[in-house]
C-alpha positions in Angstrom: -10.0 5.2 1.4 -6.9 6.5 -0.4 -8.7 9.6 -1.6 -9.7 10.5 2.0 -6.2 10.0 3.3 -4.9 12.4 0.6 -7.6 14.9 1.3 -7.0 14.9 5.0 -3.2 15.2 4.5 -3.8 18.2 2.2 -5.9 20.0 4.8 -3.4 19.3 7.5 -0.5 20.6 5.4 -2.5 23.7 4.2 -3.6 24.5 7.7 0.0 24.3 9.1 1.4 26.4 6.3 -1.4 29.0 6.6 -1.2 29.3 10.3 2.6 29.7 10.2 3.2 31.7 7.1 0.0 33.8 7.0 -1.7 34.9 3.8 1.1 35.5 1.4 -0.1 33.8 -1.8 -0.9 36.4 -4.4 -4.6 36.7 -5.4 -3.8 36.3 -9.1 -1.9 33.0 -8.5 -4.8 31.6 -6.4 -7.3 32.5 -9.2 -5.1 30.9 -11.9 -4.7 27.7 -9.8 -8.5 27.5 -9.4 -9.1 28.0 -13.1 -6.6 25.2 -13.9 -8.4 23.0 -11.4 -11.7 23.9 -13.1 -10.4 22.8 -16.5 -9.2 19.5 -15.2 -12.5 19.1 -13.3 -14.4 19.5 -16.6 -12.2 16.9 -18.2 -12.9 14.3 -15.5 -16.6 15.2 -15.5 -16.9 14.6 -19.3 -15.0 11.3 -18.9 -17.4 10.1 -16.2 -20.5 11.3 -18.1 -19.4 9.4 -21.2 -19.8 6.1 -19.2 -23.6 6.5 -19.5 -25.3 3.4 -21.0 -28.7 4.9 -21.1 -28.8 8.7 -21.3 -32.5 8.8 -20.4 -31.6 7.4 -17.0 -29.1 10.2 -16.4 -31.6 12.8 -17.7 -34.3 11.4 -15.4 -32.0 11.3 -12.4 -30.8 14.9 -12.9 -34.3 16.3 -13.4 -35.9 14.4 -10.5 -32.9 15.1 -8.3 -32.9 18.8 -8.8 -36.7 19.0 -8.4 -36.3 17.2 -5.0 -33.3 19.4 -4.1 -35.1 22.6 -4.9 -38.2 21.4 -3.1 -36.1 20.6 0.0 -34.1 23.8 -0.5 -30.9 21.9 0.2 -28.6 24.7 -1.1 -30.4 27.4 0.9 -30.3 25.2 4.1 -26.6 24.5 3.7 -25.9 28.2 3.2 -28.1 29.2 6.1 -26.3 26.6 8.4 -22.9 28.1 7.4 -24.1 31.7 8.0 -25.6 30.7 11.4 -22.3 29.3 12.6 -20.3 32.1 11.2 -22.6 34.7 12.9 -22.4 32.9 16.2 -18.7 32.4 16.1 -17.4 35.4 14.3 -17.2 37.7 17.3 -14.1 38.1 19.3 -10.8 36.4 19.2 -9.0 33.6 20.9 -11.2 30.6 21.6 -14.0 31.9 19.6 -11.7 32.5 16.6 -10.5 28.9 17.0 -14.0 27.6 17.0 -14.9 29.7 14.0 -12.0 28.3 12.0 -13.0 24.7 12.9 -16.7 25.0 12.1 -16.3 27.2 9.0 -13.6 24.9 7.5 -15.6 21.7 8.3 -18.7 23.0 6.6 -16.8 24.2 3.5 -14.9 20.9 3.1 -17.8 18.6 3.8 -21.0 20.0 2.3 -20.0 20.2 -1.4 -21.0 17.6 -4.0 -17.4 16.7 -4.7 -17.0 15.3 -1.1 -19.9 13.0 -1.6 -19.2 12.0 -5.3 -15.5 11.6 -4.7 -16.0 9.4 -1.6 -18.6 7.2 -3.5 -16.3 6.8 -6.5 -13.5 5.9 -4.2 -15.6 3.3 -2.4 -17.2 1.8 -5.5 -14.2 1.5 -7.8 -11.1 2.8 -5.9 -11.0 5.8 -8.3 -9.8 8.8 -6.1 -9.3 11.3 -8.9 -12.1 13.5 -7.7 -10.8 13.5 -4.1 -7.4 14.3 -5.4 -8.7 17.5 -7.1 -10.7 18.3 -4.0 -7.5 17.8 -2.0 -5.8 20.6 -3.9 -8.8 22.9 -3.5 -9.0 22.1 0.2 -5.3 22.6 0.7 -5.4 26.1 -0.7 -8.6 26.9 1.2 -7.3 25.6 4.5 -4.2 27.7 4.0 -6.3 30.8 3.5 -8.6 29.9 6.4 -5.8 29.2 8.8 -4.0 32.4 7.9 -7.0 34.4 9.1 -8.7 32.1 11.6 -5.8 30.2 13.1 -5.2 26.6 14.2 -8.9 25.6 14.6 -8.9 24.9 10.8 -6.5 22.0 11.4 -9.1 20.1 13.4 -11.5 20.1 10.5 -9.2 17.4 9.0 -10.7 15.0 11.5 -14.2 15.8 10.5 -13.4 15.3 6.8 -11.7 12.0 7.5 -14.7 10.7 9.5 -17.3 12.1 7.0 -15.7 11.0 3.8 -14.4 7.8 5.2 -17.9 6.8 6.3 -19.3 7.5 2.8 -16.5 5.5 1.2 -17.0 2.5 3.5 -20.7 2.6 2.9 -20.3 2.8 -0.8 -18.0 -0.2 -0.7 -20.5 -2.1 1.3 -23.4 -1.5 -1.0 -21.3 -2.1 -4.1 -22.2 -5.8 -3.8 -25.9 -5.0 -4.5 -25.3 -2.6 -7.3 -25.2 -4.0 -10.8 -22.7 -2.7 -13.4 -25.4 -0.8 -15.3 -26.5 0.9 -12.0 -22.9 1.9 -11.2 -22.4 3.1 -14.8 -25.5 5.4 -14.7 -24.6 6.6 -11.2 -21.1 7.4 -12.4 -22.4 9.2 -15.5 -24.9 11.3 -13.4 -22.0 12.2 -11.0 -20.0 13.2 -14.1 -22.7 15.7 -15.1 -22.5 17.2 -11.6 -18.7 17.3 -11.8 -19.0 19.3 -15.0 -21.2 21.7 -13.1 -18.5 22.0 -10.4 -16.0 22.9 -13.2 -18.3 25.5 -14.5 -18.5 27.1 -11.0 -14.7 27.0 -10.6 -14.3 28.8 -13.9 -16.8 31.5 -12.9 -18.9 30.8 -16.0 -22.1 30.4 -14.1 -22.7 29.8 -10.4 -25.0 26.8 -10.2 -26.9 25.7 -7.0 -25.0 22.5 -6.9 -26.2 21.2 -3.5 -29.7 20.9 -5.0 -28.5 18.3 -7.5 -27.1 15.9 -4.9 -30.2 13.7 -4.8 -29.7 12.8 -8.5 -26.7 10.6 -7.6 -28.9 8.4 -5.5 -31.8 8.4 -7.9 -29.9 7.2 -10.9 -29.3 3.6 -9.7 -33.0 3.4 -8.5 -34.2 4.3 -12.0 -31.9 1.8 -13.6 -33.1 -0.9 -11.2 -36.8 -0.1 -12.0 -36.3 -0.4 -15.8 -36.7 -4.2 -16.0 -39.8 -4.1 -13.9 -41.3 -1.4 -16.1 -40.5 -3.3 -19.3 -42.1 -6.5 -17.8 -45.4 -4.5 -17.3 -45.4 -3.3 -20.9 
């Protein structure tokens, strides 16, 4: 759970700095930092994608995953959930502002693909590079949120710790039933999604990333079914 500890610490630090210092980070600097993170994210995504042993498995997982995601409207539902809480909690100050900071930050830090992919990668192989990048992003985001919404953002660190920690522990538990080829295709599929995150960060094209999340779970299933299909042919 190293990545989750780093991520939680970054949110705590960013929240404290934001609440105490206010929003003093220049907009151009924030943009340049995000672009730099986008470039590094692309690099990691390509490295992960290159681990594919059967590109057809990755292709099938991505296509089936996005079809399921679009059918379930995952992206729209996530955005609607965030808008619902923002609408309910955006009025007034004081306790309502505190609650708004907590809920808004928790949603932003937890619903993205990087939270899921990074936690799975940490649990399966101990690779916390994705969560390290997410930590930088969340650190800057928590600083901005806390500057405008106050100390409620700090409590979102507890939600992130519980959410990502649970995924990491679960991934570590199921790693015993996942074969090396299954993990390889799962990692490669995740790499394609990480490339998409990099594209979003660089403002090249805003992709509906949440709809691709099912692909990460479909990849090992397809890989597991290949021997059975070959036996029938």
